[in-house]
N, C-alpha and C positions, 0 to 999 in steps of 0.2 A: 504494500500500500504506500502511496506516495505522501509526501509532506502536506500537500494541498488537501488531500482527503482527510488527514488527521485534523488539520486546522478547521476545515468545514464541519467535521464531526463534533469537535469540541464546541464550536459556536452553536450548532444545532442542539447539542445536549444541554447547554446552558439555557437556551431559549425554551426547550421543552420543560426543564426544571422550573424556570421562572413563571412561565405562562400556564403550564398544565399540572405538573407534579407538585409544585409549591413545597418542595422539600419532603414529600411523603413517599416513603418506600413502597414499591409495587403499585404506584398510581398509574392510571391509564394515560398513555401519551400517544399522540398522533403526529409523527414528524412532518407529514405533508402540510399540516395546519400552521406550522411555524416556519416553514422553509423560506417563504418570502421575506420574513423578518430578518433573516441572516443572509439574504442575497442569493438564495438558491431557488431554482425552478424545480418543483417537485416531480416533474416528468423528465428530468435530465439525468444523464449518466453520473454527473458530479454529485447530485443528490443521492442516487443509488449507492455510490461508493461511500459516501458519508454514513448513510444508514447501515450499510454492510460493515463498516468499520466498527460502529457502535454495537451492532448485534454480534459480530464475531468476537469482539473483546469482552462481551458480557455486561455492557453498560445498559442494554435494553434486551428484553426477550419478547417474543411474540405472545400476544394475549390469545390463548387458545380458544377463548370464548367467541372470538370473532373470526377464527379460521374458516375459510370457505365462503365467507360473505364477500360478494363482489364489491369492490370499492377500495378505499384507502386502508393501508395496513395499520393495525393497532398493536401497540406494544405496552409492556409494563417496564417502568424504570427500576433498576435494581439498586440495592444498597451501594454496590460498587459504582454504578452510574451517578448516583447522588454525590458520592465522595469525589469522583472524577470531575464532576461539574464544578464543585466548590474549589477543588485544587487548581483548576484551569480558569477560574473566574476572576 
């Protein structure tokens, strides 16, 4: 993963924490809803790479309650994701 993807991922993670999770572990987060706030287009490869970075690193996990529903991907922010958000904020 390149440096740009990591930077985008950290910005996206902070935005999800501030706007959606509000510091609560396992809160539902929807990266596509905050993408524009951090300068990302939610239908771009760059956005996909940032989300992939966060998911692959364990900062967010898919919310299985929403698996199979057509539309935006829904995740849960992990304890690690919250710590990472604060560390890079």
